[in-house]
N, CA, C and O atoms as a GROMACS GRO file, in nm:
protein
  420
    1MET      N    1  -1.306  -2.215  -1.953
    1MET     CA    2  -1.327  -2.100  -1.866
    1MET      C    3  -1.272  -2.132  -1.727
    1MET      O    4  -1.303  -2.237  -1.670
    2THR      N    5  -1.192  -2.042  -1.674
    2THR     CA    6  -1.134  -2.061  -1.542
    2THR      C    7  -1.203  -1.969  -1.443
    2THR      O    8  -1.216  -1.849  -1.467
    3ILE      N    9  -1.245  -2.025  -1.333
    3ILE     CA   10  -1.306  -1.945  -1.228
    3ILE      C   11  -1.206  -1.936  -1.114
    3ILE      O   12  -1.158  -2.038  -1.063
    4HIS      N   13  -1.174  -1.813  -1.075
    4HIS     CA   14  -1.079  -1.791  -0.968
    4HIS      C   15  -1.154  -1.756  -0.840
    4HIS      O   16  -1.244  -1.673  -0.841
    5THR      N   17  -1.115  -1.820  -0.732
    5THR     CA   18  -1.169  -1.780  -0.604
    5THR      C   19  -1.086  -1.663  -0.553
    5THR      O   20  -0.976  -1.637  -0.603
    6GLU      N   21  -1.139  -1.592  -0.454
    6GLU     CA   22  -1.068  -1.476  -0.401
    6GLU      C   23  -0.930  -1.513  -0.349
    6GLU      O   24  -0.838  -1.432  -0.357
    7SER      N   25  -0.914  -1.634  -0.296
    7SER     CA   26  -0.785  -1.674  -0.242
    7SER      C   27  -0.682  -1.701  -0.351
    7SER      O   28  -0.562  -1.706  -0.322
    8GLN      N   29  -0.726  -1.719  -0.476
    8GLN     CA   30  -0.634  -1.744  -0.587
    8GLN      C   31  -0.591  -1.616  -0.658
    8GLN      O   32  -0.489  -1.615  -0.727
    9ILE      N   33  -0.666  -1.509  -0.642
    9ILE     CA   34  -0.637  -1.383  -0.710
    9ILE      C   35  -0.513  -1.320  -0.648
    9ILE      O   36  -0.502  -1.307  -0.526
   10GLU      N   37  -0.419  -1.280  -0.734
   10GLU     CA   38  -0.302  -1.207  -0.685
   10GLU      C   39  -0.343  -1.064  -0.656
   10GLU      O   40  -0.401  -0.996  -0.740
   11ILE      N   41  -0.312  -1.019  -0.536
   11ILE     CA   42  -0.356  -0.888  -0.490
   11ILE      C   43  -0.236  -0.794  -0.479
   11ILE      O   44  -0.132  -0.829  -0.424
   12ASN      N   45  -0.255  -0.675  -0.532
   12ASN     CA   46  -0.158  -0.568  -0.517
   12ASN      C   47  -0.215  -0.470  -0.414
   12ASN      O   48  -0.333  -0.434  -0.419
   13VAL      N   49  -0.131  -0.428  -0.322
   13VAL     CA   50  -0.174  -0.339  -0.216
   13VAL      C   51  -0.100  -0.206  -0.230
   13VAL      O   52   0.023  -0.204  -0.243
   14GLY      N   53  -0.175  -0.098  -0.228
   14GLY     CA   54  -0.116   0.035  -0.229
   14GLY      C   55  -0.142   0.100  -0.094
   14GLY      O   56  -0.253   0.094  -0.042
   15VAL      N   57  -0.039   0.162  -0.039
   15VAL     CA   58  -0.052   0.227   0.091
   15VAL      C   59  -0.008   0.373   0.079
   15VAL      O   60   0.107   0.401   0.044
   16ASP      N   61  -0.101   0.464   0.108
   16ASP     CA   62  -0.070   0.606   0.112
   16ASP      C   63  -0.041   0.640   0.258
   16ASP      O   64  -0.129   0.626   0.343
   17VAL      N   65   0.079   0.683   0.286
   17VAL     CA   66   0.126   0.702   0.423
   17VAL      C   67   0.112   0.847   0.466
   17VAL      O   68   0.148   0.939   0.393
   18GLY      N   69   0.059   0.864   0.583
   18GLY     CA   70   0.054   0.995   0.647
   18GLY      C   71   0.109   0.984   0.788
   18GLY      O   72   0.131   0.874   0.838
   19LYS      N   73   0.132   1.096   0.850
   19LYS     CA   74   0.188   1.096   0.985
   19LYS      C   75   0.096   1.022   1.083
   19LYS      O   76   0.144   0.948   1.169
   20SER      N   77  -0.035   1.041   1.070
   20SER     CA   78  -0.127   0.983   1.167
   20SER      C   79  -0.213   0.870   1.113
   20SER      O   80  -0.281   0.802   1.190
   21LYS      N   81  -0.213   0.848   0.979
   21LYS     CA   82  -0.299   0.744   0.924
   21LYS      C   83  -0.239   0.680   0.800
   21LYS      O   84  -0.150   0.735   0.736
   22LEU      N   85  -0.290   0.562   0.768
   22LEU     CA   86  -0.253   0.489   0.647
   22LEU      C   87  -0.380   0.465   0.567
   22LEU      O   88  -0.479   0.414   0.621
   23ASP      N   89  -0.379   0.500   0.439
   23ASP     CA   90  -0.489   0.468   0.348
   23ASP      C   91  -0.443   0.347   0.268
   23ASP      O   92  -0.338   0.350   0.204
   24ILE      N   93  -0.522   0.240   0.272
   24ILE     CA   94  -0.482   0.113   0.213
   24ILE      C   95  -0.585   0.069   0.110
   24ILE      O   96  -0.705   0.071   0.136
   25VAL      N   97  -0.536   0.028  -0.009
   25VAL     CA   98  -0.622  -0.020  -0.117
   25VAL      C   99  -0.574  -0.157  -0.160
   25VAL      O  100  -0.454  -0.179  -0.179
   26LEU      N  101  -0.668  -0.251  -0.176
   26LEU     CA  102  -0.638  -0.385  -0.226
   26LEU      C  103  -0.697  -0.397  -0.366
   26LEU      O  104  -0.818  -0.390  -0.384
   27HIS      N  105  -0.609  -0.414  -0.465
   27HIS     CA  106  -0.651  -0.423  -0.605
   27HIS      C  107  -0.625  -0.564  -0.654
   27HIS      O  108  -0.517  -0.616  -0.626
   28PRO      N  109  -0.712  -0.629  -0.723
   28PRO     CA  110  -0.834  -0.582  -0.789
   28PRO      C  111  -0.962  -0.602  -0.706
   28PRO      O  112  -1.071  -0.598  -0.762
   29LEU      N  113  -0.950  -0.622  -0.577
   29LEU     CA  114  -1.068  -0.646  -0.495
   29LEU      C  115  -1.151  -0.520  -0.471
   29LEU      O  116  -1.264  -0.528  -0.424
   30ASP      N  117  -1.094  -0.403  -0.502
   30ASP     CA  118  -1.161  -0.274  -0.482
   30ASP      C  119  -1.198  -0.255  -0.336
   30ASP      O  120  -1.303  -0.199  -0.304
   31LEU      N  121  -1.112  -0.302  -0.247
   31LEU     CA  122  -1.128  -0.279  -0.104
   31LEU      C  123  -1.036  -0.165  -0.063
   31LEU      O  124  -0.920  -0.162  -0.102
   32HIS      N  125  -1.089  -0.073   0.013
   32HIS     CA  126  -1.005   0.036   0.062
   32HIS      C  127  -1.051   0.075   0.202
   32HIS      O  128  -1.170   0.074   0.233
   33PHE      N  129  -0.953   0.109   0.284
   33PHE     CA  130  -0.983   0.146   0.422
   33PHE      C  131  -0.870   0.231   0.476
   33PHE      O  132  -0.763   0.242   0.418
   34GLN      N  133  -0.897   0.292   0.591
   34GLN     CA  134  -0.801   0.381   0.654
   34GLN      C  135  -0.782   0.335   0.798
   34GLN      O  136  -0.878   0.300   0.866
   35ILE      N  137  -0.657   0.335   0.843
   35ILE     CA  138  -0.627   0.298   0.981
   35ILE      C  139  -0.533   0.402   1.041
   35ILE      O  140  -0.462   0.471   0.969
   36PRO      N  141  -0.532   0.413   1.174
   36PRO     CA  142  -0.431   0.497   1.238
   36PRO      C  143  -0.292   0.438   1.213
   36PRO      O  144  -0.274   0.316   1.210
   37ASN      N  145  -0.194   0.525   1.196
   37ASN     CA  146  -0.056   0.483   1.172
   37ASN      C  147   0.011   0.457   1.307
   37ASN      O  148   0.097   0.534   1.352
   38ASP      N  149  -0.030   0.347   1.371
   38ASP     CA  150   0.032   0.308   1.498
   38ASP      C  151   0.054   0.157   1.499
   38ASP      O  152  -0.005   0.083   1.419
   39GLU      N  153   0.137   0.113   1.590
   39GLU     CA  154   0.179  -0.028   1.592
   39GLU      C  155   0.061  -0.125   1.606
   39GLU      O  156   0.056  -0.226   1.536
   40GLU      N  157  -0.032  -0.096   1.695
   40GLU     CA  158  -0.145  -0.186   1.718
   40GLU      C  159  -0.227  -0.208   1.590
   40GLU      O  160  -0.259  -0.322   1.556
   41ASN      N  161  -0.262  -0.101   1.521
   41ASN     CA  162  -0.344  -0.112   1.400
   41ASN      C  163  -0.265  -0.170   1.284
   41ASN      O  164  -0.321  -0.243   1.202
   42ILE      N  165  -0.138  -0.139   1.276
   42ILE     CA  166  -0.054  -0.196   1.170
   42ILE      C  167  -0.049  -0.349   1.185
   42ILE      O  168  -0.060  -0.421   1.086
   43LEU      N  169  -0.033  -0.397   1.307
   43LEU     CA  170  -0.028  -0.542   1.329
   43LEU      C  171  -0.160  -0.609   1.293
   43LEU      O  172  -0.160  -0.722   1.243
   44LYS      N  173  -0.272  -0.542   1.316
   44LYS     CA  174  -0.403  -0.596   1.277
   44LYS      C  175  -0.411  -0.610   1.124
   44LYS      O  176  -0.459  -0.711   1.074
   45VAL      N  177  -0.365  -0.508   1.052
   45VAL     CA  178  -0.368  -0.512   0.905
   45VAL      C  179  -0.275  -0.620   0.852
   45VAL      O  180  -0.310  -0.691   0.758
   46ILE      N  181  -0.158  -0.633   0.911
   46ILE     CA  182  -0.064  -0.737   0.870
   46ILE      C  183  -0.128  -0.874   0.885
   46ILE      O  184  -0.113  -0.959   0.797
   47HIS      N  185  -0.199  -0.896   0.994
   47HIS     CA  186  -0.268  -1.023   1.017
   47HIS      C  187  -0.369  -1.051   0.906
   47HIS      O  188  -0.380  -1.164   0.858
   48VAL      N  189  -0.443  -0.950   0.865
   48VAL     CA  190  -0.541  -0.964   0.756
   48VAL      C  191  -0.471  -0.991   0.623
   48VAL      O  192  -0.513  -1.078   0.547
   49LEU      N  193  -0.364  -0.917   0.594
   49LEU     CA  194  -0.293  -0.932   0.467
   49LEU      C  195  -0.229  -1.070   0.454
   49LEU      O  196  -0.222  -1.125   0.345
   50LYS      N  197  -0.182  -1.126   0.565
   50LYS     CA  198  -0.118  -1.258   0.560
   50LYS      C  199  -0.215  -1.366   0.515
   50LYS      O  200  -0.173  -1.472   0.468
   51LYS      N  201  -0.344  -1.342   0.529
   51LYS     CA  202  -0.446  -1.440   0.490
   51LYS      C  203  -0.481  -1.430   0.341
   51LYS      O  204  -0.556  -1.513   0.290
   52ARG      N  205  -0.426  -1.332   0.272
   52ARG     CA  206  -0.455  -1.309   0.131
   52ARG      C  207  -0.336  -1.350   0.045
   52ARG      O  208  -0.225  -1.369   0.094
   53ASN      N  209  -0.361  -1.362  -0.084
   53ASN     CA  210  -0.256  -1.393  -0.181
   53ASN      C  211  -0.196  -1.261  -0.231
   53ASN      O  212  -0.229  -1.213  -0.339
   54ILE      N  213  -0.108  -1.204  -0.151
   54ILE     CA  214  -0.051  -1.072  -0.181
   54ILE      C  215   0.067  -1.088  -0.275
   54ILE      O  216   0.164  -1.158  -0.246
   55LYS      N  217   0.058  -1.020  -0.391
   55LYS     CA  218   0.168  -1.021  -0.488
   55LYS      C  219   0.273  -0.918  -0.449
   55LYS      O  220   0.393  -0.945  -0.451
   56ARG      N  221   0.226  -0.798  -0.412
   56ARG     CA  222   0.319  -0.693  -0.368
   56ARG      C  223   0.242  -0.587  -0.290
   56ARG      O  224   0.122  -0.567  -0.309
   57ILE      N  225   0.315  -0.520  -0.202
   57ILE     CA  226   0.263  -0.406  -0.128
   57ILE      C  227   0.354  -0.289  -0.162
   57ILE      O  228   0.475  -0.296  -0.144
   58VAL      N  229   0.295  -0.182  -0.213
   58VAL     CA  230   0.373  -0.066  -0.254
   58VAL      C  231   0.344   0.052  -0.162
   58VAL      O  232   0.228   0.086  -0.138
   59VAL      N  233   0.450   0.112  -0.112
   59VAL     CA  234   0.438   0.226  -0.023
   59VAL      C  235   0.543   0.330  -0.064
   59VAL      O  236   0.656   0.295  -0.099
   60GLU      N  237   0.505   0.457  -0.058
   60GLU     CA  238   0.601   0.564  -0.089
   60GLU      C  239   0.686   0.594   0.034
   60GLU      O  240   0.640   0.585   0.148
   61ALA      N  241   0.812   0.630   0.010
   61ALA     CA  242   0.901   0.673   0.118
   61ALA      C  243   0.865   0.818   0.153
   61ALA      O  244   0.896   0.910   0.078
   62ILE      N  245   0.800   0.835   0.266
   62ILE     CA  246   0.749   0.967   0.306
   62ILE      C  247   0.804   1.004   0.443
   62ILE      O  248   0.738   0.980   0.544
   63GLY      N  249   0.920   1.060   0.449
   63GLY     CA  250   0.974   1.114   0.572
   63GLY      C  251   0.971   1.024   0.693
   63GLY      O  252   0.947   1.072   0.804
   64ARG      N  253   0.993   0.898   0.676
   64ARG     CA  254   1.002   0.798   0.783
   64ARG      C  255   0.868   0.756   0.841
   64ARG      O  256   0.865   0.667   0.926
   65TYR      N  257   0.758   0.815   0.802
   65TYR     CA  258   0.627   0.776   0.855
   65TYR      C  259   0.589   0.635   0.810
   65TYR      O  260   0.500   0.573   0.869
   66GLU      N  261   0.655   0.586   0.708
   66GLU     CA  262   0.625   0.452   0.656
   66GLU      C  263   0.703   0.343   0.728
   66GLU      O  264   0.672   0.225   0.710
   67HIS      N  265   0.802   0.378   0.807
   67HIS     CA  266   0.893   0.279   0.866
   67HIS      C  267   0.824   0.170   0.946
   67HIS      O  268   0.855   0.052   0.926
   68ALA      N  269   0.732   0.203   1.034
   68ALA     CA  270   0.667   0.101   1.118
   68ALA      C  271   0.593   0.000   1.031
   68ALA      O  272   0.598  -0.120   1.056
   69PHE      N  273   0.523   0.049   0.928
   69PHE     CA  274   0.449  -0.041   0.839
   69PHE      C  275   0.545  -0.129   0.758
   69PHE      O  276   0.523  -0.249   0.746
   70VAL      N  277   0.649  -0.069   0.703
   70VAL     CA  278   0.746  -0.144   0.623
   70VAL      C  279   0.814  -0.251   0.707
   70VAL      O  280   0.829  -0.365   0.663
   71PHE      N  281   0.856  -0.216   0.827
   71PHE     CA  282   0.922  -0.314   0.914
   71PHE      C  283   0.828  -0.428   0.951
   71PHE      O  284   0.869  -0.544   0.956
   72ALA      N  285   0.700  -0.396   0.978
   72ALA     CA  286   0.603  -0.500   1.012
   72ALA      C  287   0.580  -0.595   0.895
   72ALA      O  288   0.570  -0.716   0.913
   73CYS      N  289   0.572  -0.539   0.774
   73CYS     CA  290   0.557  -0.624   0.654
   73CYS      C  291   0.678  -0.714   0.636
   73CYS      O  292   0.665  -0.832   0.605
   74ASP      N  293   0.795  -0.658   0.655
   74ASP     CA  294   0.918  -0.735   0.641
   74ASP      C  295   0.923  -0.848   0.743
   74ASP      O  296   0.958  -0.962   0.709
   75GLN      N  297   0.889  -0.819   0.867
   75GLN     CA  298   0.888  -0.922   0.972
   75GLN      C  299   0.789  -1.033   0.941
   75GLN      O  300   0.811  -1.148   0.979
   76ALA      N  301   0.679  -0.999   0.871
   76ALA     CA  302   0.575  -1.097   0.838
   76ALA      C  303   0.603  -1.165   0.703
   76ALA      O  304   0.521  -1.243   0.655
   77ASN      N  305   0.718  -1.135   0.643
   77ASN     CA  306   0.757  -1.190   0.512
   77ASN      C  307   0.657  -1.156   0.402
   77ASN      O  308   0.632  -1.236   0.313
   78LEU      N  309   0.600  -1.037   0.409
   78LEU     CA  310   0.512  -0.988   0.303
   78LEU      C  311   0.596  -0.913   0.201
   78LEU      O  312   0.696  -0.851   0.237
   79PRO      N  313   0.559  -0.919   0.073
   79PRO     CA  314   0.639  -0.857  -0.034
   79PRO      C  315   0.623  -0.705  -0.039
   79PRO      O  316   0.541  -0.654  -0.115
   80ILE      N  317   0.700  -0.635   0.040
   80ILE     CA  318   0.690  -0.489   0.050
   80ILE      C  319   0.790  -0.421  -0.043
   80ILE      O  320   0.905  -0.462  -0.053
   81VAL      N  321   0.743  -0.316  -0.112
   81VAL     CA  322   0.827  -0.238  -0.203
   81VAL      C  323   0.813  -0.092  -0.163
   81VAL      O  324   0.702  -0.039  -0.158
   82VAL      N  325   0.926  -0.027  -0.134
   82VAL     CA  326   0.925   0.115  -0.101
   82VAL      C  327   0.971   0.191  -0.224
   82VAL      O  328   1.079   0.165  -0.278
   83VAL      N  329   0.888   0.287  -0.269
   83VAL     CA  330   0.919   0.359  -0.392
   83VAL      C  331   0.944   0.506  -0.364
   83VAL      O  332   0.899   0.561  -0.263
   84ASN      N  333   1.016   0.568  -0.455
   84ASN     CA  334   1.046   0.710  -0.447
   84ASN      C  335   0.924   0.788  -0.497
   84ASN      O  336   0.882   0.768  -0.611
   85PRO      N  337   0.865   0.876  -0.414
   85PRO     CA  338   0.744   0.947  -0.455
   85PRO      C  339   0.764   1.037  -0.577
   85PRO      O  340   0.671   1.057  -0.655
   86ILE      N  341   0.882   1.091  -0.595
   86ILE     CA  342   0.908   1.176  -0.713
   86ILE      C  343   0.901   1.091  -0.839
   86ILE      O  344   0.845   1.134  -0.940
   87SER      N  345   0.958   0.971  -0.836
   87SER     CA  346   0.952   0.882  -0.952
   87SER      C  347   0.808   0.842  -0.984
   87SER      O  348   0.771   0.834  -1.101
   88VAL      N  349   0.728   0.818  -0.881
   88VAL     CA  350   0.588   0.781  -0.902
   88VAL      C  351   0.514   0.896  -0.970
   88VAL      O  352   0.439   0.874  -1.066
   89ARG      N  353   0.534   1.016  -0.922
   89ARG     CA  354   0.465   1.133  -0.982
   89ARG      C  355   0.509   1.157  -1.126
   89ARG      O  356   0.428   1.188  -1.213
   90ARG      N  357   0.638   1.144  -1.151
   90ARG     CA  358   0.687   1.162  -1.289
   90ARG      C  359   0.631   1.057  -1.383
   90ARG      O  360   0.594   1.088  -1.496
   91TYR      N  361   0.624   0.932  -1.336
   91TYR     CA  362   0.566   0.826  -1.418
   91TYR      C  363   0.419   0.857  -1.447
   91TYR      O  364   0.373   0.842  -1.561
   92ALA      N  365   0.346   0.900  -1.345
   92ALA     CA  366   0.205   0.934  -1.365
   92ALA      C  367   0.190   1.045  -1.468
   92ALA      O  368   0.099   1.040  -1.552
   93GLN      N  369   0.276   1.144  -1.464
   93GLN     CA  370   0.272   1.253  -1.562
   93GLN      C  371   0.296   1.201  -1.702
   93GLN      O  372   0.229   1.243  -1.797
   94VAL      N  373   0.391   1.111  -1.718
   94VAL     CA  374   0.426   1.058  -1.849
   94VAL      C  375   0.308   0.983  -1.910
   94VAL      O  376   0.285   0.992  -2.031
   95ILE      N  377   0.234   0.909  -1.828
   95ILE     CA  378   0.121   0.834  -1.882
   95ILE      C  379  -0.010   0.912  -1.879
   95ILE      O  380  -0.116   0.859  -1.910
   96GLY      N  381  -0.001   1.040  -1.839
   96GLY     CA  382  -0.117   1.128  -1.847
   96GLY      C  383  -0.212   1.123  -1.730
   96GLY      O  384  -0.329   1.158  -1.744
   97ILE      N  385  -0.164   1.080  -1.614
   97ILE     CA  386  -0.248   1.076  -1.495
   97ILE      C  387  -0.209   1.192  -1.406
   97ILE      O  388  -0.091   1.213  -1.377
   98LEU      N  389  -0.309   1.267  -1.361
   98LEU     CA  390  -0.283   1.378  -1.271
   98LEU      C  391  -0.264   1.322  -1.130
   98LEU      O  392  -0.361   1.278  -1.068
   99ALA      N  393  -0.142   1.322  -1.082
   99ALA     CA  394  -0.113   1.274  -0.946
   99ALA      C  395  -0.133   1.390  -0.849
   99ALA      O  396  -0.115   1.506  -0.884
  100LYS      N  397  -0.170   1.355  -0.727
  100LYS     CA  398  -0.189   1.461  -0.628
  100LYS      C  399  -0.058   1.533  -0.604
  100LYS      O  400   0.050   1.476  -0.617
  101CYS      N  401  -0.069   1.659  -0.570
  101CYS     CA  402   0.051   1.735  -0.540
  101CYS      C  403   0.021   1.832  -0.428
  101CYS      O  404  -0.095   1.858  -0.396
  102SER      N  405   0.125   1.885  -0.370
  102SER     CA  406   0.108   1.979  -0.260
  102SER      C  407   0.120   2.123  -0.306
  102SER      O  408   0.144   2.214  -0.227
  103CYS      N  409   0.103   2.144  -0.438
  103CYS     CA  410   0.116   2.279  -0.490
  103CYS      C  411  -0.014   2.358  -0.467
  103CYS      O  412  -0.123   2.300  -0.464
  104PRO      N  413   0.000   2.490  -0.449
  104PRO     CA  414  -0.120   2.574  -0.426
  104PRO      C  415  -0.210   2.574  -0.549
  104PRO      O  416  -0.162   2.568  -0.662
  105ARG      N  417  -0.335   2.580  -0.526
  105ARG     CA  418  -0.433   2.580  -0.636
  105ARG      C  419  -0.495   2.716  -0.654
  105ARG      O  420  -0.580   2.734  -0.742
   0.00000   0.00000   0.00000
């Protein structure tokens, strides 16, 4: 039996980008939080992430609102991946997950 400490667990980070805020989830730690999408708060999050065993950080390309976060991750040598939101939604549909959409209800 192998016991893993939190520092040994590979963590995947998902970031939902908005104009004024970032929603961040650390999996499998089930940690989630929201920060303002500004340089000061982004640098604080980068400092926290650098202390973890981050396997990848995934962020959707959303009208340039992700740029400050992506550049900060790159400068900190964190494994950042920018994905196409249309591809993510199509993949979710294929596997039967209802992804959020901006369509009227």
